[in-house]
C-alpha positions as CSV (number, residue, x, y, z in Angstrom):
1,M,-0.2,0.1,0.0
2,I,2.9,2.5,1.1
3,T,4.7,1.5,-2.7
4,L,0.9,2.6,-4.1
5,I,0.7,5.8,-2.5
6,A,3.9,7.1,-2.9
7,S,4.3,6.0,-6.9
8,L,0.8,7.5,-7.5
9,L,1.9,10.5,-5.5
10,A,5.4,10.6,-7.6
11,A,3.3,10.1,-11.1
12,I,0.5,13.4,-9.8
13,L,3.9,15.4,-9.2
14,Y,5.0,14.6,-12.2
15,L,2.4,15.5,-14.2
16,G,1.4,18.5,-12.4
17,G,5.2,19.7,-13.0
18,T,5.1,19.2,-16.4
19,L,1.1,20.9,-17.1
20,Y,2.8,23.6,-15.0
21,Q,5.3,23.9,-17.5
22,L,3.8,23.2,-21.0
23,D,1.3,26.2,-19.9
24,R,3.7,28.5,-19.0
25,L,5.7,27.7,-22.6
26,R,1.8,28.4,-23.8
27,K,1.4,31.9,-22.3
28,R,5.2,33.3,-23.4
29,Q,6.3,32.9,-19.8
30,G,9.2,31.6,-17.9
31,A,8.3,28.9,-15.2
32,S,9.3,29.8,-11.7
33,P,12.7,27.8,-10.7
34,A,11.6,28.0,-7.7
35,L,8.6,26.2,-8.0
36,L,10.0,23.8,-10.2
37,R,12.8,23.0,-7.4
38,S,9.9,22.3,-4.9
39,V,7.2,20.1,-7.0
40,G,10.5,18.3,-7.9
41,A,12.0,17.7,-4.7
42,A,8.5,16.2,-3.4
43,A,8.0,14.1,-6.1
44,L,11.9,12.8,-5.6
45,V,10.6,12.0,-2.1
46,A,7.7,10.2,-3.0
47,H,9.8,8.4,-6.2
48,A,12.3,7.3,-3.5
49,V,10.0,5.9,-1.3
50,G,8.1,3.9,-3.9
51,L,11.3,2.7,-5.5
52,S,13.0,1.6,-2.3
53,T,10.4,-0.9,-1.3
54,E,10.9,-2.5,-4.6
55,I,15.2,-2.3,-4.7
56,F,15.9,-2.8,-1.3
57,T,15.5,-6.8,-0.6
58,G,16.2,-9.5,1.5
59,Q,18.8,-10.8,-1.0
60,G,20.5,-7.3,-1.6
61,L,19.8,-4.6,-4.3
62,S,17.3,-5.8,-7.5
63,F,18.2,-3.8,-10.5
64,G,15.9,-4.9,-12.9
65,F,15.7,-3.7,-16.1
66,F,12.4,-1.1,-15.0
67,H,13.8,-0.6,-11.6
68,V,17.4,0.9,-13.0
69,S,15.2,2.8,-15.3
70,S,13.1,4.3,-12.6
71,L,16.2,4.5,-10.7
72,I,18.5,6.5,-13.7
73,A,15.1,9.1,-14.1
74,W,15.3,9.7,-10.3
75,L,19.1,10.0,-10.3
76,V,19.1,12.8,-13.4
77,I,16.1,14.8,-11.9
78,A,17.6,15.0,-8.1
79,V,21.6,16.0,-10.2
80,T,19.5,17.8,-12.9
81,L,17.8,20.1,-9.4
82,V,21.1,20.3,-7.9
83,F,22.8,22.2,-10.2
84,S,19.8,24.2,-10.9
85,L,21.0,26.3,-7.7
86,R,23.9,27.5,-9.6
87,A,22.6,27.1,-13.3
88,P,20.1,27.7,-15.8
89,V,19.2,24.1,-16.5
90,T,15.4,23.8,-15.4
91,S,14.5,24.5,-18.6
92,L,15.9,20.5,-18.9
93,L,12.7,19.4,-16.4
94,I,10.5,19.4,-18.7
95,V,11.2,16.3,-20.6
96,L,12.5,14.7,-17.8
97,F,9.7,14.9,-15.7
98,P,7.5,12.9,-18.1
99,L,10.9,10.9,-18.3
100,A,10.7,10.2,-14.7
101,L,6.7,9.9,-14.7
102,V,6.7,7.2,-17.2
103,T,9.5,5.0,-16.0
104,E,8.1,5.5,-12.2
105,L,4.9,3.9,-13.3
106,L,6.5,0.9,-14.8
107,A,8.5,0.0,-12.8
108,W,5.8,-0.3,-10.2
109,L,3.3,-2.1,-13.3
110,F,6.0,-4.6,-13.5
111,P,8.1,-5.8,-11.0
112,D,11.0,-7.5,-12.1
113,H,11.3,-10.8,-10.5
114,R,13.6,-12.2,-13.1
115,A,16.4,-9.5,-11.8
116,A,19.6,-9.9,-11.2
117,T,20.4,-9.0,-7.4
118,V,23.4,-7.1,-5.9
119,P,24.2,-8.0,-2.4
120,G,24.7,-5.3,0.2
121,H,27.9,-5.8,1.4
122,S,29.1,-7.1,-1.9
123,A,32.4,-4.6,-3.7
124,L,30.7,-5.2,-6.9
125,L,28.0,-2.9,-5.8
126,V,30.4,-0.1,-6.2
127,H,31.1,-0.8,-9.8
128,V,26.9,-1.4,-10.4
129,L,26.4,2.4,-8.4
130,L,29.1,4.8,-10.1
131,S,28.2,3.2,-13.3
132,I,23.9,4.0,-12.3
133,L,25.7,7.2,-12.1
134,A,27.5,8.1,-15.2
135,Y,24.8,6.8,-17.0
136,G,22.4,9.4,-15.3
137,I,24.9,12.6,-15.3
138,L,25.6,11.5,-19.6
139,T,21.7,11.1,-19.9
140,I,21.2,14.9,-19.0
141,A,24.3,15.6,-20.8
142,A,22.3,14.2,-23.7
143,F,19.1,15.9,-23.5
144,Q,21.2,19.0,-23.0
145,A,22.4,18.1,-26.3
146,A,18.8,17.4,-28.0
147,L,17.8,20.7,-26.5
148,L,20.6,22.6,-28.0
149,A,20.3,20.9,-31.8
150,F,16.5,21.9,-31.3
151,Q,18.3,25.7,-30.3
152,N,20.7,25.5,-33.1
153,H,17.6,24.3,-35.6
154,Q,15.0,26.9,-34.6
155,L,17.8,29.6,-35.7
156,R,19.2,28.9,-38.6
157,H,15.9,28.5,-40.0
158,R,15.2,32.1,-38.4
159,N,11.8,30.6,-36.8
160,P,11.8,31.6,-33.0
161,V,9.0,29.9,-31.7
162,R,7.4,29.6,-28.0
163,F,9.8,27.4,-26.9
164,N,13.8,29.3,-27.8
165,H,12.3,31.7,-24.7
166,A,12.5,29.2,-22.3
167,F,16.0,28.4,-22.6
168,P,19.0,29.7,-21.8
169,P,21.5,31.0,-24.5
170,L,23.2,29.0,-26.9
171,Q,26.4,30.0,-25.2
172,T,25.2,29.1,-21.6
173,M,23.9,25.4,-22.9
174,E,27.2,24.4,-24.2
175,A,29.4,25.7,-21.5
176,L,26.6,23.1,-19.4
177,L,26.4,20.4,-21.4
178,F,30.5,20.3,-21.5
179,Q,30.4,20.8,-18.1
180,F,28.2,17.7,-17.6
181,L,30.1,15.6,-20.5
182,L,33.8,16.3,-18.0
183,C,31.9,14.8,-15.3
184,G,30.1,12.0,-16.5
185,E,33.4,11.3,-18.5
186,V,35.4,11.1,-14.7
187,L,32.5,9.0,-13.3
188,L,32.8,6.7,-16.0
189,T,36.0,6.0,-16.1
190,L,35.6,5.2,-12.3
191,A,32.7,3.0,-13.4
192,L,35.3,0.9,-15.8
193,L,38.3,0.5,-13.4
194,S,36.2,-0.7,-10.6
195,G,34.9,-2.9,-13.0
196,F,38.3,-4.3,-13.9
197,V,38.8,-4.3,-10.3
198,F,36.0,-6.3,-8.7
199,L,35.0,-8.7,-11.6
200,D,37.1,-11.5,-12.8
201,N,36.9,-10.7,-15.9
202,M,35.6,-8.0,-18.2
203,F,35.2,-9.9,-21.3
204,A,33.9,-12.7,-20.4
205,Q,31.3,-14.3,-22.4
206,G,27.9,-12.3,-20.7
207,V,29.3,-9.3,-19.9
208,A,32.0,-8.5,-23.1
209,H,29.6,-6.8,-25.0
210,K,29.1,-4.2,-22.1
211,T,32.4,-3.6,-21.7
212,L,33.0,-2.8,-26.0
213,L,30.2,-0.4,-25.8
214,S,31.2,1.6,-22.5
215,C,34.7,1.7,-23.8
216,L,33.8,2.7,-27.0
217,A,31.3,5.7,-25.1
218,W,34.6,6.3,-22.8
219,V,36.5,6.8,-25.9
220,V,34.0,8.9,-28.2
221,F,33.5,11.5,-25.4
222,A,37.2,11.3,-24.1
223,V,38.0,12.6,-28.5
224,L,35.0,15.2,-27.8
225,L,36.3,16.7,-24.7
226,W,39.9,17.2,-26.2
227,G,38.4,18.1,-29.7
228,R,36.9,20.7,-27.5
229,H,40.2,21.7,-25.5
230,V,42.5,22.0,-28.1
231,R,40.7,22.4,-30.9
232,G,37.5,24.5,-29.8
233,W,34.9,21.7,-31.0
234,R,31.3,23.0,-30.6
235,G,28.0,23.5,-32.4
236,S,27.0,20.2,-34.1
237,N,30.6,18.4,-33.8
238,A,29.5,18.2,-30.4
239,I,25.6,17.7,-30.6
240,R,26.6,15.0,-32.9
241,L,29.8,13.2,-30.3
242,T,27.6,13.7,-27.3
243,L,24.7,11.8,-28.6
244,G,26.2,9.4,-30.3
245,G,28.2,8.5,-27.4
246,F,25.0,8.1,-25.4
247,V,23.6,6.1,-27.5
248,L,26.8,3.5,-27.1
249,L,26.5,3.7,-23.4
250,M,22.6,3.2,-23.7
251,L,22.9,0.2,-25.5
252,A,25.9,-1.3,-23.3
253,F,23.7,-0.4,-20.4
254,F,19.8,-1.5,-21.4
255,G,20.7,-4.2,-24.2
256,S,21.3,-7.0,-23.2
257,K,18.9,-6.5,-19.1
258,L,16.0,-5.5,-22.5
259,V,16.9,-8.8,-24.2
260,R,16.9,-11.1,-21.4
261,E,14.5,-9.6,-18.8
262,I,11.9,-8.9,-21.5
263,L,12.6,-9.8,-24.9
264,L,13.5,-13.4,-23.8
265,P,11.0,-14.0,-21.1
266,M,7.8,-13.2,-23.9
267,T,9.2,-15.4,-26.8
268,G,10.0,-18.7,-24.3
């Protein structure tokens, strides 16, 4: 019952925050950052209560497909709210609130009985949590890149629409993008290193594709950060490489879980 009440409360708050932002856009008015932070914080508390009862089990922590998706959505919003105290990133919430709403409801509707469980005292948990944190930060970077691409498209076609005034200037958006990328790359580095330390074989049959795709994503982000620092890369180069690296990471993170926990049981 507690899980149901918390999940529904979180869903209502996420939906309310989304509708409020859409109403501000329709009226060509800016949304209140303070109000969005308050709604987001309340939603995160309810979301955490509902999700924790599903993730924490007697055997350890359950990291099923829907639970991990919901946890990452929770983490992405939490990080965005923290960053919003010193940077204009609340515009991201117009896509993050609906994302959290969907993943949170899916995690409640579809309990992950086939999910792998990591013992709470296991050193492997450090690797898992670092991986989730890195993926969360780089998810924010991907959404930031998508919004940047939207702004660039509107400016090139001289078609300023009502959405543009809700976003910070392009230079600010771009600077924030590279801040998220740098933070995410550091965390991804730590996640990979911890995997090599705590796993017996990072290229074993069950995890080889994850390792390879994650390393390729790391290389893409590293090249982008190098290009920014040395060559001054920006604009379309930054957007394409950010989204490309994120796709590789998404395949590494969710690809096998989707097949193993959802597609195979449906066909079996």
